[in-house]
C-alpha positions in Angstrom: -78.1 39.1 30.0 -78.8 37.3 27.1 -79.4 33.4 27.0 -76.3 31.6 26.1 -76.1 29.7 22.9 -74.3 26.5 22.0 -70.8 26.0 20.1 -72.8 24.6 17.0 -75.2 27.5 17.0 -72.3 29.9 17.1 -70.6 28.3 14.3 -73.9 28.2 12.4 -74.3 31.9 13.0 -70.6 32.6 11.6 -71.3 30.3 8.7 -74.6 32.0 7.7 -72.7 35.4 8.1 -69.7 34.3 6.2 -71.6 32.7 3.3 -74.0 35.4 3.3 -71.4 37.8 1.9 -72.1 37.4 -1.9 -68.7 38.6 -3.1 -67.1 35.7 -1.1 -68.9 33.1 -2.8 -67.2 33.3 -5.9 -63.7 34.9 -5.8 -60.2 34.3 -7.2 -57.8 33.8 -4.6 -53.6 33.5 -5.4 -51.1 31.7 -3.1 -48.9 28.9 -2.8 -50.1 25.2 -2.2 -48.6 23.3 0.9 -49.4 20.4 2.7 -51.3 18.8 -0.4 -53.1 15.4 0.2 -55.1 13.4 -2.3 -57.8 11.3 -0.3 -58.7 7.9 -1.7 -62.1 9.4 -2.1 -60.8 11.6 -4.9 -61.0 14.9 -2.8 -58.0 17.1 -2.7 -56.9 19.0 0.8 -54.2 21.6 1.0 -53.4 24.9 2.5 -53.2 27.9 0.4 -50.6 30.5 2.0 -48.6 33.4 1.1 -45.9 35.5 2.9 -48.0 36.3 6.0 -51.3 34.2 6.1 -52.8 30.7 5.2 -56.2 29.1 4.8 -57.2 25.6 4.5 -59.0 24.6 1.2 -60.7 21.5 -0.1 -61.4 20.7 -3.8 -63.9 17.9 -4.0 -63.8 14.9 -6.6 -66.5 16.3 -8.9 -64.4 19.7 -9.5 -60.9 17.9 -9.1 -61.9 15.8 -12.4 -61.2 19.1 -14.1 -57.7 19.3 -13.0 -55.2 19.4 -15.9 -52.4 18.2 -13.9 -52.2 16.6 -10.0 -51.6 19.3 -7.2 -48.3 19.4 -5.6 -46.6 21.2 -2.7 -44.9 24.5 -3.9 -47.2 25.3 -6.8 -48.5 29.0 -7.1 -51.7 29.0 -8.4 -54.8 31.1 -8.5 -58.2 29.3 -7.2 -61.8 30.0 -7.8 -63.3 29.3 -4.5 -66.2 30.3 -2.0 -65.5 30.9 1.7 -67.1 28.7 4.1 -66.8 27.5 7.6 -66.5 23.9 8.5 -68.9 23.2 11.2 -66.9 20.4 12.9 -64.1 22.6 14.1 -65.3 26.1 13.3 -62.5 26.5 10.9 -62.9 29.1 8.0 -61.8 27.4 4.8 -61.9 27.6 1.0 -64.2 25.2 -1.3 -62.2 25.3 -4.5 -64.0 24.7 -7.7 -61.1 25.6 -10.2 -57.4 25.9 -10.0 -55.0 27.7 -12.5 -51.2 26.9 -12.4 -49.3 30.2 -12.0 -45.8 28.6 -12.1 -43.5 27.5 -9.2 -43.9 29.0 -5.8 -41.7 31.5 -4.1 -40.3 29.0 -1.6 -39.6 26.4 -4.6 -37.7 29.2 -6.5 -35.5 30.2 -3.4 -34.9 26.6 -2.8 -33.9 26.1 -6.6 -31.7 29.1 -6.4 -29.9 27.7 -3.1 -29.5 24.3 -4.8 -27.7 25.8 -7.9 -25.5 28.2 -5.7 -24.2 25.0 -3.6 -23.8 22.8 -6.6 -21.6 25.6 -8.1 -19.5 25.3 -5.1 -18.9 21.6 -5.3 -21.0 20.4 -2.4 -23.0 17.8 -4.2 -20.0 16.6 -6.6 -17.5 15.6 -4.2 -16.5 12.0 -4.1 -18.8 9.9 -1.9 -17.2 8.1 1.0 -17.7 4.3 1.2 -19.4 3.1 4.4 -17.5 1.0 6.8 -18.0 -2.8 6.4 -18.6 -3.2 10.1 -18.8 0.2 12.1 -18.1 0.2 15.5 -21.4 2.2 16.4 -24.2 3.8 14.5 -25.1 7.4 15.3 -28.7 8.2 14.6 -29.7 11.8 14.2 -33.6 12.1 14.4 -36.5 12.8 16.8 -36.6 10.8 20.0 -40.1 10.2 19.9 -40.7 9.8 16.2 -41.3 6.3 14.2 -38.1 6.8 12.3 -36.0 6.1 15.5 -38.1 3.0 16.3 -37.6 1.6 12.6 -33.9 2.3 12.4 -33.4 0.8 16.1 -35.3 -2.2 15.2 -33.7 -2.9 12.1 -30.2 -2.6 13.2 -31.0 -4.9 16.3 -32.5 -7.4 14.0 -29.5 -7.5 11.2 -26.5 -7.0 13.8 -27.5 -7.7 17.4 -25.7 -5.8 20.1 -24.5 -3.1 17.6 -24.1 0.1 19.6 -26.8 2.7 18.3 -26.0 6.2 19.4 -29.1 8.5 19.5 -28.6 12.3 19.0 -32.1 13.7 19.6 -32.9 16.7 17.4 -36.2 18.7 16.4 -36.9 17.7 12.9 -39.4 20.5 12.0 -40.3 24.0 13.0 -38.1 26.9 13.5 -35.7 25.7 15.9 -35.2 22.4 13.7 -32.1 23.6 11.7 -30.2 24.7 14.6 -31.0 21.5 16.4 -29.6 19.3 13.2 -26.3 21.3 13.3 -25.6 21.1 16.9 -26.3 17.2 16.6 -23.8 16.9 13.8 -21.2 18.7 15.5 -21.4 16.2 18.5 -21.3 13.2 16.2 -17.8 14.1 15.1 -16.5 13.7 18.6 -18.2 10.4 19.2 -17.3 6.8 18.6 -19.5 6.2 15.5 -18.4 5.4 11.9 -21.4 6.1 10.2 -24.4 8.6 10.7 -28.0 8.3 10.0 -29.7 11.5 9.4 -33.6 11.4 9.0 -36.9 11.5 9.8 -40.4 10.3 8.7 -42.6 11.5 5.9 -44.5 14.8 5.9 -45.5 17.7 4.2 -43.1 19.5 2.1 -42.8 22.4 4.9 -42.2 19.6 7.3 -39.0 18.6 5.8 -37.7 22.4 5.3 -35.0 21.8 7.9 -33.5 19.3 5.6 -33.1 21.9 2.9 -31.5 24.6 5.2 -28.2 25.8 4.0 -26.6 25.5 7.6 -27.8 21.9 7.8 -26.4 21.1 4.3 -23.0 22.6 5.1 -23.0 20.7 8.4 -23.4 17.3 6.5 -20.7 18.1 4.1 -18.2 18.9 6.6 -19.0 16.0 8.7 -16.0 13.8 8.8 -18.1 10.7 9.1 -20.0 9.1 6.4 -23.6 10.3 6.4 -26.8 8.5 5.0 -29.7 10.7 4.5 -33.0 9.1 5.1 -35.5 11.9 5.0 -39.2 11.7 4.3 -40.5 9.0 1.8 -38.9 7.8 -1.4 -40.5 10.4 -3.4 -39.3 13.1 -1.1 -35.8 14.8 -2.1 -34.0 17.4 -0.1 -30.9 18.9 -0.5 -29.2 16.7 2.5 -30.1 14.0 0.3 -27.9 15.4 -2.4 -24.9 16.3 -0.2 -24.9 13.0 1.9 -22.7 10.0 1.0 -25.6 7.8 0.6 -29.5 8.4 0.2 -31.8 5.8 1.5 -35.8 5.8 0.6 -36.8 5.4 4.2 -35.2 5.2 7.6 -35.5 1.5 7.7 -33.6 1.2 4.5 -30.8 3.3 5.8 -30.4 1.0 8.8 -30.0 -1.7 6.4 -27.2 -0.1 4.4 -25.4 1.0 7.6 -25.0 -2.3 9.1 -24.5 -5.9 7.4 -26.7 -8.6 8.3 -24.6 -10.7 11.1 -25.9 -14.1 10.5 -24.8 -13.6 6.7 -21.5 -12.7 7.8 -21.1 -15.7 9.9 -22.0 -18.0 7.0 -19.4 -16.1 4.9 -17.0 -16.2 7.4 -17.8 -20.3 7.9 -17.3 -20.7 4.3 -14.2 -18.9 4.1 -13.0 -21.1 7.2 -13.9 -24.3 5.2 -12.1 -23.1 2.3 -9.1 -22.1 4.1 -9.0 -25.7 5.8 -9.3 -27.4 2.8 -6.6 -25.4 1.2 -4.0 -26.1 3.9 -5.0 -29.8 4.1 -4.2 -29.9 0.2 -1.1 -28.1 0.4 0.0 -30.4 3.3 -0.7 -33.4 1.3 1.1 -31.9 -1.9 4.2 -31.3 0.5 4.0 -34.5 2.1 4.0 -36.0 -1.6 6.7 -34.0 -2.7 8.7 -34.8 0.2 8.0 -38.5 -0.3 9.1 -38.2 -3.8 12.6 -36.8 -2.7 12.7 -39.7 0.1 12.4 -42.3 -2.7 14.7 -40.5 -5.1 17.8 -42.6 -6.1 20.1 -39.7 -5.0 19.1 -40.0 -1.6 19.3 -43.7 -1.6 22.9 -43.5 -3.3 24.4 -40.2 -2.6 27.5 -41.2 -4.4 25.8 -40.4 -7.6 25.8 -36.6 -6.6 29.7 -36.8 -6.8 29.9 -38.8 -9.9 29.7 -36.0 -12.3 31.9 -34.0 -10.1 34.6 -36.9 -10.0 34.4 -37.2 -13.8 34.9 -33.4 -14.0 37.9 -33.6 -11.8 39.4 -36.3 -13.8 39.1 -34.5 -17.0 40.7 -31.2 -15.5 43.8 -33.4 -14.3 44.2 -34.9 -17.6 44.0 -31.2 -19.4 46.5 -30.3 -16.7 49.0 -33.1 -17.2 48.9 -32.5 -21.0 49.4 -28.8 -20.4 52.3 -29.6 -17.9 53.9 -31.9 -20.7 53.4 -29.4 -23.4 55.2 -26.4 -21.2 58.1 -28.8 -20.1 58.6 -30.0 -23.7 58.7 -26.5 -25.1 61.2 -25.4 -22.3 63.3 -28.4 -23.0 63.5 -27.5 -26.8 64.4 -23.8 -25.7 67.5 -24.9 -23.5 68.3 -27.4 -26.1 68.8 -24.5 -28.6 70.7 -22.4 -26.0 73.3 -25.2 -25.3 73.6 -25.5 -29.0 74.4 -21.8 -29.4 76.5 -21.6 -26.0 79.7 -22.9 -27.8 79.6 -20.4 -30.5 80.0 -17.7 -27.9 83.6 -19.3 -26.8 86.2 -16.5 -27.3 88.7 -19.1 -28.0 87.0 -20.7 -31.1 87.9 -17.5 -33.3 91.5 -18.0 -32.2 91.4 -21.5 -33.4 91.0 -20.4 -36.8 94.2 -18.4 -36.8 92.8 -15.0 -35.2 94.2 -13.3 -32.2 93.4 -10.3 -30.3 95.3 -7.5 -28.1 94.9 -6.3 -24.6 96.6 -3.6 -22.7 97.9 -3.9 -19.0 94.3 -3.6 -17.8 93.2 -6.7 -19.9 91.1 -4.2 -21.8 90.7 -5.1 -25.6 92.8 -2.6 -27.7 91.9 -1.7 -31.3 94.7 -0.4 -34.1 93.8 3.1 -33.4 94.3 2.9 -29.8 97.9 1.5 -29.8 100.3 4.2 -28.5 104.0 4.6 -28.7 106.1 2.8 -26.1 103.2 1.1 -24.4 103.3 -2.7 -23.9 100.3 -4.8 -25.2 99.6 -8.6 -24.9 98.9 -10.5 -28.1 96.5 -13.6 -27.4 96.8 -16.7 -30.0 95.1 -20.2 -29.2 98.4 -21.5 -28.1 99.4 -18.7 -25.9 100.0 -15.1 -25.6 103.1 -12.7 -26.0 103.8 -9.1 -24.7 104.9 -6.7 -27.1 106.0 -2.9 -27.2 105.2 -0.5 -29.9 108.8 1.2 -30.9 108.1 2.5 -34.3 104.9 3.9 -35.8 106.1 3.1 -39.3 106.8 -0.4 -38.6 103.2 -1.1 -37.6 102.2 0.3 -41.2 
């Protein structure tokens, strides 16, 4: 049995073997950048990955000085590197000396295609719903162990003590994250919350992948309650940020948007109450002065004034009625006088006084000359009497 060796000795041997392969000391490798971090020292740390594998990489400050642009998640690149082993953890990694940008990575392209498709469906252009002024409760969809939960709850309790905060715990990254988020948003629908905060703390681009998942985006779109998206840091933008009713740069900012500051509301309420009291007092004083003016008015002290004008009006009407009555009576009097003057002219005896006479038959009916018949008796009337006569000869009457 060979004598055992230490871990450091084993790592050293592996490193010696790896770095002893000449063709691995200057090799071009293609892949997509994820988990990019720029250290304050000037070094760049990232992971180079493709569809089935990934490898850690580092680019030291002296080589990074030649970069034409900062490195970023999702970049498709070709790097010139040597393969080495990091002794502290025994990890094989790439030591990059040059980077060539090959365009956008496959994941970025797929995300852009999904974004454009959802935009065409109108998911990002619907009218944004207004948040309630004072919600009955706030639903928080986030990791139960993350800093985001603590930040949200702390801010809400500071701004509005005793505001109900309902936690819907979810997995925020990994394979099961999207399904977990969709289930939580479905549960929120049946709860008492009036606003939803959906979010998590910052992380690498791949850590936020669940918030770019199509099922999560559609779950936010169909949620009947206004949703505030607070995913990652301010520089991070996910599809849930675009579909949500409001986007907050951080979970703490989302909490400030979700609830008002209770102390400020109380100050405003106190000011409104004071203004209302002042307005009511001013109205009472105005009404009192108005009623006082009526009490001192001459009409109330001498109510006969109210009827003076009406009395004058009645007197004028009575006077006009009297004149009208006299005018009607006078016209009637003249009319009857005219009739009385014309009445004697209707006296049948008046023509008899001028020598006229008239003839009647036995029935006292007037008889004209042509109506006189042979052998009939007729009465002739004069002013001084009448005389019966009988027609005996027609020739004598001619």
